[in-house]
N, CA, C and O atoms as a DFTB+ gen file, in Angstrom:
256 C
 N C O
     1  1       1.523     -15.094       5.499
     2  2       1.248     -13.047       5.627
     3  2       1.550     -12.309       4.203
     4  3       2.163     -11.325       3.789
     5  1       0.619     -13.551       3.625
     6  2       0.173     -13.153       2.044
     7  2      -1.538     -12.843       2.345
     8  3      -2.087     -11.838       1.894
     9  1      -2.137     -13.701       3.035
    10  2      -3.608     -13.749       3.281
    11  2      -3.490     -11.981       4.341
    12  3      -4.462     -11.250       4.147
    13  1      -2.559     -11.500       5.186
    14  2      -2.739     -10.938       5.779
    15  2      -3.004      -9.254       4.941
    16  3      -3.895      -8.431       5.152
    17  1      -1.596      -9.196       3.755
    18  2      -1.656      -8.042       2.580
    19  2      -2.787      -8.230       2.072
    20  3      -3.468      -7.248       1.777
    21  1      -3.154      -9.239       1.899
    22  2      -4.302      -9.941       0.342
    23  2      -5.212      -9.039       1.787
    24  3      -4.907      -7.877       1.522
    25  1      -6.021      -8.972       2.962
    26  2      -6.415      -8.294       4.046
    27  2      -6.538      -6.454       3.855
    28  3      -7.516      -5.734       4.054
    29  1      -5.167      -6.094       3.405
    30  2      -5.038      -5.006       3.843
    31  2      -5.456      -4.148       2.874
    32  3      -6.280      -3.233       2.872
    33  1      -4.299      -4.893       1.557
    34  2      -4.669      -4.848      -0.147
    35  2      -6.664      -4.255      -0.182
    36  3      -7.244      -3.694      -1.111
    37  1      -7.017      -4.511       0.663
    38  2      -8.448      -4.828      -0.010
    39  2      -9.095      -3.518       0.839
    40  3     -10.249      -3.110       0.711
    41  1      -8.500      -3.196       1.358
    42  2      -9.737      -1.750       2.431
    43  2     -10.304      -1.053       0.872
    44  3      -9.679      -1.344      -0.147
    45  1     -11.117      -0.435       0.820
    46  2     -11.776       0.194       0.082
    47  2     -11.128       1.536      -0.179
    48  3     -10.280       1.719       0.695
    49  1     -11.144       1.832      -0.427
    50  2     -10.888       3.685      -0.484
    51  2     -11.298       4.906      -0.013
    52  3     -10.923       6.054      -0.252
    53  1     -12.246       4.380       0.792
    54  2     -13.646       5.022       0.702
    55  2     -13.825       5.178       2.436
    56  3     -14.507       6.023       3.016
    57  1     -12.727       3.744       3.247
    58  2     -12.372       3.516       3.951
    59  2     -11.477       4.703       5.064
    60  3     -10.895       5.599       4.452
    61  1     -11.386       4.726       6.223
    62  2     -10.663       5.950       5.885
    63  2      -9.616       4.980       6.777
    64  3      -8.967       5.705       7.531
    65  1      -9.316       3.810       6.896
    66  2      -7.957       3.162       7.090
    67  2      -7.716       2.772       6.236
    68  3      -7.052       1.736       6.256
    69  1      -8.039       3.258       5.184
    70  2      -6.998       2.865       3.579
    71  2      -5.972       3.152       3.983
    72  3      -5.167       2.540       4.684
    73  1      -5.966       4.689       3.280
    74  2      -4.360       4.523       3.968
    75  2      -2.808       4.213       4.601
    76  3      -1.637       4.094       4.238
    77  1      -3.933       4.157       6.191
    78  2      -2.826       3.358       6.740
    79  2      -2.775       1.419       6.256
    80  3      -1.746       0.777       6.043
    81  1      -3.740       1.065       6.218
    82  2      -3.746      -0.206       5.484
    83  2      -3.155      -0.342       4.463
    84  3      -2.519      -1.381       4.287
    85  1      -3.175       0.313       3.823
    86  2      -1.764       0.626       2.522
    87  2      -0.900       0.358       2.645
    88  3      -0.310      -0.718       2.554
    89  1      -0.656       1.261       2.872
    90  2       2.077       1.034       4.148
    91  2       1.748       0.262       4.936
    92  3       2.828      -0.246       5.237
    93  1       0.664      -0.445       5.787
    94  2       1.092      -1.482       6.303
    95  2       0.779      -2.831       6.082
    96  3       0.603      -3.707       6.928
    97  1       0.690      -2.968       4.017
    98  2       0.524      -4.427       3.493
    99  2       2.536      -3.640       3.209
   100  3       3.530      -4.367       3.224
   101  1       2.566      -2.588       3.061
   102  2       4.088      -2.726       2.403
   103  2       4.863      -3.324       2.951
   104  3       5.759      -4.108       2.639
   105  1       4.367      -2.794       4.069
   106  2       5.330      -2.593       5.589
   107  2       5.890      -3.946       5.533
   108  3       7.108      -4.124       5.562
   109  1       4.491      -5.540       5.400
   110  2       4.394      -6.421       6.004
   111  2       5.390      -7.559       4.589
   112  3       6.191      -8.472       4.791
   113  1       4.954      -7.064       3.440
   114  2       6.103      -7.105       2.265
   115  2       7.480      -6.805       2.075
   116  3       8.330      -7.328       1.353
   117  1       7.517      -5.987       2.763
   118  2       9.317      -5.586       2.876
   119  2      10.038      -6.158       4.154
   120  3      11.266      -6.197       4.235
   121  1       8.974      -6.713       5.404
   122  2       9.544      -7.308       6.143
   123  2       9.991      -9.204       5.703
   124  3      11.020      -9.760       6.088
   125  1       8.908      -9.852       4.847
   126  2       9.279     -11.209       4.495
   127  2      10.131     -10.953       3.338
   128  3      11.269     -11.161       3.757
   129  1      10.188     -10.666       2.300
   130  2      10.468     -10.209       0.810
   131  2      11.256      -9.138       0.341
   132  3      11.239      -8.019       0.854
   133  1      12.086      -9.531      -0.820
   134  2      12.324      -8.403      -1.580
   135  2      11.780      -8.106      -2.885
   136  3      11.595      -6.996      -3.384
   137  1      11.487      -9.563      -3.501
   138  2      10.797      -9.014      -4.749
   139  2       8.991      -9.120      -4.520
   140  3       8.604      -8.210      -5.253
   141  1       7.915      -9.663      -3.981
   142  2       7.237      -9.388      -3.621
   143  2       6.410      -7.689      -3.793
   144  3       5.493      -7.195      -4.449
   145  1       7.642      -7.157      -2.512
   146  2       7.766      -5.687      -2.082
   147  2       7.540      -4.829      -2.632
   148  3       7.376      -3.710      -2.145
   149  1       7.453      -5.190      -4.065
   150  2       8.041      -3.721      -5.255
   151  2       6.770      -3.791      -6.064
   152  3       6.156      -2.888      -6.633
   153  1       6.489      -5.275      -5.963
   154  2       4.717      -6.132      -7.142
   155  2       3.693      -4.351      -5.686
   156  3       3.211      -3.219      -5.697
   157  1       4.100      -5.734      -4.666
   158  2       3.637      -4.499      -4.213
   159  2       2.882      -2.617      -3.305
   160  3       2.106      -1.821      -2.777
   161  1       3.961      -3.100      -3.819
   162  2       4.612      -1.362      -3.803
   163  2       3.895      -0.444      -4.489
   164  3       3.343       0.629      -4.246
   165  1       4.124      -1.468      -5.808
   166  2       3.891      -0.312      -6.852
   167  2       1.728       0.303      -6.845
   168  3       0.898       1.193      -7.029
   169  1       2.123      -1.607      -6.335
   170  2      -0.121      -1.472      -6.658
   171  2      -0.595      -0.788      -5.780
   172  3      -1.731      -0.387      -6.033
   173  1      -0.021      -0.373      -4.477
   174  2      -0.421       0.701      -4.188
   175  2      -0.589       2.182      -3.896
   176  3      -1.390       2.918      -3.320
   177  1       0.486       2.260      -4.531
   178  2       0.697       3.417      -5.355
   179  2      -0.295       3.546      -6.411
   180  3      -1.028       4.533      -6.350
   181  1      -0.440       2.762      -7.322
   182  2      -1.710       3.276      -8.692
   183  2      -2.770       2.914      -7.690
   184  3      -3.921       3.284      -7.926
   185  1      -2.502       2.213      -6.567
   186  2      -4.311       2.545      -6.780
   187  2      -4.925       4.069      -5.577
   188  3      -5.993       4.678      -5.628
   189  1      -3.866       4.241      -4.712
   190  2      -3.401       5.927      -4.194
   191  2      -3.664       7.135      -4.979
   192  3      -3.918       8.232      -4.483
   193  1      -3.545       6.724      -6.959
   194  2      -2.814       7.694      -7.337
   195  2      -4.553       7.378      -8.138
   196  3      -4.930       8.246      -8.926
   197  1      -5.249       6.478      -7.950
   198  2      -6.434       6.061      -8.977
   199  2      -7.084       7.267      -8.420
   200  3      -7.289       8.392      -8.876
   201  1      -7.443       6.469      -6.866
   202  2      -8.348       6.888      -5.930
   203  2      -8.130       8.289      -5.188
   204  3      -8.853       8.797      -4.330
   205  1      -6.999       8.758      -5.716
   206  2      -7.134      10.135      -5.814
   207  2      -6.511      10.823      -3.637
   208  3      -6.665      11.867      -3.004
   209  1      -5.916       9.598      -3.375
   210  2      -5.568       9.418      -2.004
   211  2      -4.471       9.938      -1.325
   212  3      -4.428      10.097      -0.105
   213  1      -3.611      10.196      -2.090
   214  2      -2.327      10.590      -2.656
   215  2      -1.413      12.066      -2.539
   216  3      -0.361      12.466      -2.040
   217  1      -2.318      12.466      -3.178
   218  2      -1.867      14.171      -2.496
   219  2      -1.470      14.781      -1.847
   220  3      -2.568      15.294      -1.634
   221  1      -0.369      15.709      -0.743
   222  2      -0.288      16.072      -0.244
   223  2       0.805      14.224       0.467
   224  3       1.640      14.642       1.268
   225  1       0.870      13.365       0.405
   226  2       1.491      11.910      -0.101
   227  2       2.708      12.396       0.196
   228  3       3.258      12.733       1.245
   229  1       3.101      12.358      -1.231
   230  2       3.596      11.747      -2.233
   231  2       5.166      11.928      -1.805
   232  3       6.030      11.122      -2.149
   233  1       5.342      12.726      -1.258
   234  2       7.132      12.601      -0.588
   235  2       7.093      11.400       0.384
   236  3       8.081      10.735       0.696
   237  1       6.082      11.242       0.735
   238  2       5.939       9.687       1.911
   239  2       6.483       8.892       0.888
   240  3       7.651       8.540       0.720
   241  1       5.335       8.629       0.138
   242  2       5.154       7.431      -0.647
   243  2       6.877       6.787      -1.280
   244  3       7.669       5.858      -1.119
   245  1       6.690       7.980      -2.013
   246  2       8.343       8.287      -2.587
   247  2       9.247       6.731      -2.154
   248  3       9.400       5.547      -2.454
   249  1       9.667       7.844      -1.209
   250  2      10.596       7.196       0.259
   251  2      10.273       5.590       0.459
   252  3      11.290       4.942       0.706
   253  1       9.597       5.166       0.427
   254  2       8.746       3.167       0.744
   255  2       9.965       2.699      -0.227
   256  3      10.104       1.510      -0.514
């Protein structure tokens, strides 16, 4: 699962699958463990904010 999460997080912000892949990475880590999931969620949120991909979706991400 670590490799799957790594591949999902490597999706370019310009790719149309970026948002879904980021959320999938969060989902995969929450299924397998609790410690790494928090780090992944923070990384995804930071990347989405940095790439301007969070507008209009902030409420959904904050629920995760």
